[in-house]
C-alpha positions as CSV (number, residue, x, y, z in Angstrom):
1,X,-2.9,0.1,-7.3
2,X,-0.4,-2.6,-8.3
3,X,-2.4,-5.8,-8.5
4,X,-1.6,-9.1,-10.2
5,X,-3.8,-11.8,-11.7
6,X,-3.7,-13.7,-8.4
7,X,-5.2,-10.8,-6.5
8,X,-2.0,-9.8,-4.7
9,X,-1.5,-6.1,-4.2
10,X,2.0,-4.6,-4.0
11,X,2.4,-2.0,-1.3
12,X,6.1,-2.6,-0.5
13,X,8.8,-1.2,-3.0
14,X,12.4,-2.3,-2.8
15,X,14.7,0.1,-4.5
16,X,18.3,-0.9,-5.4
17,X,20.5,2.2,-5.4
18,X,23.7,0.7,-6.7
19,X,25.1,-2.7,-7.7
20,X,28.4,-2.0,-6.0
21,X,29.4,-3.5,-2.7
22,X,32.5,-3.2,-0.4
23,X,32.2,-6.8,0.7
24,X,32.6,-10.0,-1.4
25,X,30.3,-12.4,0.5
26,X,30.8,-15.9,-0.9
27,X,27.0,-16.5,-1.3
28,X,26.6,-13.3,-3.3
29,X,29.6,-12.6,-5.6
30,X,33.0,-13.9,-6.6
31,X,36.2,-12.6,-4.8
32,X,37.2,-10.5,-7.8
33,X,33.8,-8.7,-7.8
34,X,31.6,-8.2,-10.8
35,X,31.3,-6.1,-13.9
36,X,29.7,-3.0,-12.4
37,X,27.0,-1.1,-14.2
38,X,28.2,2.0,-16.1
39,X,27.3,5.3,-14.5
40,X,25.0,6.4,-17.4
41,X,23.0,3.2,-17.0
42,X,22.2,4.0,-13.3
43,X,19.2,6.0,-12.4
44,X,20.0,9.5,-11.2
45,X,18.8,10.8,-7.8
46,X,16.1,12.8,-9.5
47,X,14.9,9.7,-11.5
48,X,14.8,7.6,-8.4
49,X,12.8,10.1,-6.4
50,X,10.4,10.6,-9.4
51,X,9.7,6.8,-9.7
52,X,9.2,6.6,-5.9
53,X,6.8,9.5,-6.1
54,X,4.8,7.8,-8.8
55,X,4.7,4.6,-6.8
56,X,3.6,6.3,-3.6
57,X,1.1,8.9,-5.0
58,X,-0.4,6.9,-7.9
59,X,0.2,3.1,-7.3
60,X,-0.5,2.7,-3.6
61,X,3.0,2.0,-2.3
62,X,3.2,2.6,1.5
63,X,6.7,1.2,2.3
64,X,10.0,1.8,0.6
65,X,13.2,-0.2,1.3
66,X,16.5,1.0,0.0
67,X,18.9,-1.8,-1.0
68,X,22.0,-2.4,-3.1
69,X,24.6,-3.8,-3.6
70,X,25.5,-1.6,-0.6
71,X,23.2,1.4,-0.5
72,X,25.5,3.4,1.7
73,X,27.9,3.6,-1.2
74,X,25.3,5.8,-3.1
75,X,26.6,9.4,-2.7
76,X,23.1,11.0,-2.8
77,X,21.5,8.5,-0.3
78,X,20.7,11.0,2.5
79,X,19.3,13.5,0.0
80,X,17.1,10.8,-1.6
81,X,15.7,9.8,1.8
82,X,15.0,13.4,2.7
83,X,13.2,14.1,-0.6
84,X,11.0,10.9,-0.2
85,X,10.2,11.8,3.4
86,X,8.9,15.2,2.1
87,X,6.3,13.6,-0.2
88,X,2.7,14.5,0.7
89,X,2.0,10.8,1.2
90,X,5.1,9.8,3.2
91,X,5.9,6.1,3.0
92,X,7.6,4.2,5.8
93,X,11.3,4.0,4.9
94,X,14.0,1.4,5.7
95,X,17.4,0.4,4.6
96,X,19.2,-2.9,4.1
97,X,22.9,-2.5,4.6
98,X,26.1,-4.4,5.5
99,X,26.6,-1.8,8.2
100,X,30.2,-0.8,7.3
101,X,29.4,2.8,6.7
102,X,26.6,3.1,9.2
103,X,28.6,4.6,12.1
104,X,29.2,7.8,10.2
105,X,25.7,8.0,8.5
106,X,23.2,6.7,11.0
107,X,22.4,10.2,12.5
108,X,22.1,11.9,9.1
109,X,19.8,9.2,7.8
110,X,17.6,9.4,10.9
111,X,17.4,13.2,10.6
112,X,16.6,12.9,6.9
113,X,13.6,10.7,7.7
114,X,14.7,7.0,7.6
115,X,12.7,4.9,10.0
116,X,14.8,1.8,10.5
117,X,17.6,-0.5,9.2
118,X,18.3,-4.1,8.5
119,X,22.0,-4.9,8.9
120,X,23.6,-8.1,7.5
121,X,25.8,-10.0,10.0
122,X,26.4,-13.7,9.6
123,X,28.7,-14.4,12.5
124,X,30.1,-13.1,15.8
125,X,33.5,-14.4,15.0
126,X,35.9,-12.0,13.2
127,X,37.8,-14.8,11.5
128,X,34.7,-16.4,10.1
129,X,33.4,-13.0,9.0
130,X,36.7,-12.5,7.1
131,X,36.3,-15.9,5.4
132,X,32.7,-15.3,4.5
133,X,33.0,-11.7,3.2
134,X,36.7,-11.8,2.2
135,X,37.2,-8.5,4.1
136,X,38.4,-7.7,7.6
137,X,35.5,-5.4,8.6
138,X,33.7,-7.2,11.4
139,X,34.4,-4.4,14.0
140,X,33.0,-1.8,11.6
141,X,29.7,-3.7,11.3
142,X,29.3,-4.0,15.0
143,X,30.0,-0.2,15.4
144,X,27.4,0.5,12.7
145,X,24.8,-1.5,14.6
146,X,25.5,0.4,17.8
147,X,25.2,3.7,15.9
148,X,21.9,2.7,14.3
149,X,20.4,1.8,17.6
150,X,21.7,5.0,19.3
151,X,20.3,7.1,16.4
152,X,16.8,5.6,16.9
153,X,16.7,3.6,13.6
154,X,14.6,1.0,15.4
155,X,13.8,-1.8,15.5
156,X,17.3,-2.7,14.3
157,X,17.0,-6.0,12.5
158,X,19.9,-8.3,11.9
159,X,19.9,-10.5,8.8
160,X,21.9,-13.7,9.0
161,X,22.7,-16.4,6.5
162,X,24.1,-19.7,7.8
163,X,26.6,-21.6,5.6
164,X,27.5,-25.2,6.1
165,X,30.9,-25.7,7.7
166,X,31.4,-22.0,8.4
167,X,28.8,-20.5,10.8
168,X,26.1,-23.2,10.9
169,X,26.7,-23.8,14.6
170,X,26.2,-20.1,15.6
171,X,22.4,-19.8,15.6
172,X,21.9,-20.0,19.4
173,X,24.9,-17.7,20.1
174,X,23.7,-15.1,17.6
175,X,20.2,-15.1,19.1
176,X,21.4,-14.7,22.7
177,X,23.6,-11.8,21.5
178,X,20.7,-10.1,19.6
179,X,18.3,-10.5,22.6
180,X,20.9,-8.9,24.9
181,X,21.2,-5.8,22.7
182,X,17.6,-5.5,21.7
183,X,18.1,-6.3,18.0
184,X,15.6,-8.5,16.1
185,X,17.5,-11.4,14.5
186,X,16.2,-12.9,11.3
187,X,17.8,-16.0,9.7
188,X,17.5,-16.2,6.0
189,X,17.9,-19.5,4.0
190,X,20.8,-19.2,1.5
191,X,19.2,-18.4,-1.9
192,X,20.4,-19.1,-5.4
193,X,21.5,-15.5,-6.1
194,X,25.3,-15.9,-6.3
195,X,26.9,-14.7,-9.5
196,X,29.1,-17.8,-9.7
197,X,26.1,-20.1,-9.5
198,X,27.6,-22.2,-6.8
199,X,24.4,-22.6,-4.8
200,X,23.3,-26.2,-4.2
201,X,20.0,-27.2,-2.6
202,X,21.6,-30.3,-1.1
203,X,23.4,-29.5,2.2
204,X,21.9,-26.0,2.6
205,X,20.9,-25.0,6.1
206,X,17.1,-25.0,6.1
207,X,14.6,-23.2,8.2
208,X,13.8,-26.4,10.1
209,X,17.6,-26.9,10.8
210,X,17.7,-23.4,12.2
211,X,14.7,-23.8,14.4
212,X,15.9,-27.2,15.7
213,X,19.2,-25.6,16.7
214,X,17.5,-22.6,18.4
215,X,15.1,-24.8,20.4
216,X,18.0,-26.6,22.0
217,X,18.5,-23.4,24.0
218,X,15.4,-21.3,23.8
219,X,11.6,-21.8,24.1
220,X,10.1,-20.6,20.8
221,X,6.3,-19.8,20.6
222,X,4.9,-19.1,17.1
223,X,3.7,-15.6,16.7
224,X,1.0,-16.7,14.2
225,X,-0.1,-16.0,10.6
226,X,-2.3,-13.1,11.7
227,X,0.6,-11.2,13.0
228,X,2.8,-12.1,10.1
229,X,0.6,-10.7,7.3
230,X,2.7,-10.4,4.1
231,X,6.0,-10.3,5.9
232,X,8.6,-12.8,4.6
233,X,9.7,-13.9,8.0
234,X,7.9,-16.3,10.2
235,X,8.4,-15.1,13.7
236,X,8.7,-16.8,17.1
237,X,8.5,-15.2,20.6
238,X,11.7,-16.1,22.5
239,X,11.3,-17.4,26.1
240,X,7.9,-15.9,26.6
241,X,8.9,-12.5,25.2
242,X,9.2,-9.6,24.5
243,X,12.0,-10.6,22.1
244,X,11.3,-12.2,18.8
245,X,13.3,-14.1,16.2
246,X,12.4,-14.5,12.5
247,X,13.2,-17.2,9.9
248,X,12.8,-16.5,6.2
249,X,12.5,-19.9,4.5
250,X,12.5,-18.7,0.9
251,X,13.5,-22.1,-0.4
252,X,11.8,-24.6,1.8
253,X,8.9,-22.5,3.1
254,X,8.0,-20.1,0.3
255,X,5.6,-17.2,1.1
256,X,4.7,-16.2,-2.5
257,X,0.9,-16.4,-2.0
258,X,1.1,-13.4,0.4
259,X,3.8,-11.4,-1.4
260,X,3.2,-7.6,-1.5
261,X,6.5,-6.5,-3.0
262,X,7.7,-4.9,-6.2
263,X,11.3,-4.1,-7.0
264,X,13.2,-1.4,-8.9
265,X,16.8,-2.2,-10.0
266,X,19.6,0.3,-9.9
267,X,19.3,0.7,-13.7
268,X,15.6,1.3,-13.7
269,X,14.0,-2.1,-14.3
270,X,10.9,-3.3,-12.6
271,X,11.2,-6.9,-11.2
272,X,8.0,-8.5,-10.0
273,X,10.0,-11.1,-8.0
274,X,13.6,-11.3,-6.7
275,X,14.0,-14.5,-8.7
276,X,12.3,-13.3,-11.9
277,X,14.2,-13.8,-15.2
278,X,12.3,-11.0,-16.9
279,X,12.3,-7.2,-16.3
280,X,10.3,-4.2,-17.5
281,X,12.2,-1.1,-18.5
282,X,11.1,2.2,-16.8
283,X,14.4,4.0,-17.4
284,X,13.7,4.2,-21.1
285,X,10.3,5.7,-20.5
286,X,11.7,8.2,-18.1
287,X,14.4,9.4,-20.5
288,X,12.1,9.6,-23.5
289,X,9.8,12.1,-21.7
290,X,7.0,9.9,-20.6
291,X,4.4,11.4,-18.3
292,X,3.9,10.0,-14.8
293,X,0.6,8.3,-15.8
294,X,2.5,6.5,-18.7
295,X,5.1,5.3,-16.2
296,X,2.4,4.1,-13.9
297,X,0.7,2.2,-16.7
298,X,3.9,0.4,-17.6
299,X,4.4,-0.5,-14.0
300,X,0.8,-1.8,-13.6
301,X,1.2,-4.0,-16.7
302,X,4.5,-5.4,-15.4
303,X,2.8,-6.3,-12.1
304,X,-0.2,-7.8,-13.8
305,X,2.1,-10.4,-15.3
306,X,3.6,-11.5,-12.0
307,X,3.9,-15.3,-11.7
308,X,2.2,-17.3,-8.9
309,X,5.5,-18.2,-7.2
310,X,9.3,-17.9,-7.3
311,X,9.9,-21.4,-8.5
312,X,12.3,-22.1,-5.7
313,X,10.4,-25.1,-4.5
314,X,11.0,-26.7,-7.9
315,X,14.3,-28.8,-7.9
316,X,14.9,-27.8,-11.5
317,X,14.8,-24.1,-10.6
318,X,16.8,-21.9,-13.0
319,X,18.8,-19.1,-11.3
320,X,18.1,-15.5,-12.3
321,X,20.3,-14.0,-14.9
322,X,21.6,-11.3,-12.6
323,X,23.1,-11.7,-9.1
324,X,21.6,-10.3,-5.9
325,X,24.1,-7.3,-6.0
326,X,22.6,-6.1,-9.2
327,X,18.9,-6.5,-8.4
328,X,18.6,-5.7,-4.7
329,X,18.1,-8.1,-1.8
């Protein structure tokens, strides 16, 4: 079991498979990209599968989410999914992706054992997509979403970040589009995870701003805390159902008290929080010949020291030392 001093138990593992990405989203990284991790620093496929096995069979993890950077850039992704699916205590598996490579991989991922996907899409307008991501790949993301749905990677969830002056007027249009296609839309407040540290609390599109915009067109009924559990998204039933929309208010409506997540970076570090400034090295233990129980003990100690909250509700919040692309969203 992974328990902290506040009684929270981690059952959800987020695994970053790479720090690389084929987009350059303005809220994540600079246009020129970042200094990528050297290949020897990255966990191998075998090391990733071993750590997941320890987490699932020894530490009580029941859900695994593969993230990046962009996880579809990891050459061994399908094989990793297949090997994790073969574990005696099979976890539920999902993938967070920008969707660009999903058209060609959705069927293989489903066959390997992946359960569902979250796809990032911030706009329905190709020209705005190009401005936000600095790449002209909007059509590829839409094709990836279609492929995921057709392959049965459901529910397909769409993650959207609204940015002032770019796509902040699109919330109702995006929800109508998602409802029509059977996708579950989730709006995420912009978080301070950009490498260039350009995030500003003032002027950001808040959860309340999003809800106000949506209610101008839709009737939203709160789903309730019982249904939410430890999920980061507050969810609302749209126009009486069955469709739902979620809002993740990491900055203005933090959900730290119910957090059940632990994170593994692409270079083998445990992070107890997406916004943590400290990490615990599992890669060194792996490569020095540590037994599974030794790795589990290091992981337990890391989680025991998890802080009460992310600190995002503090105006003097200090940004993490590594951007989102390096630690997994």
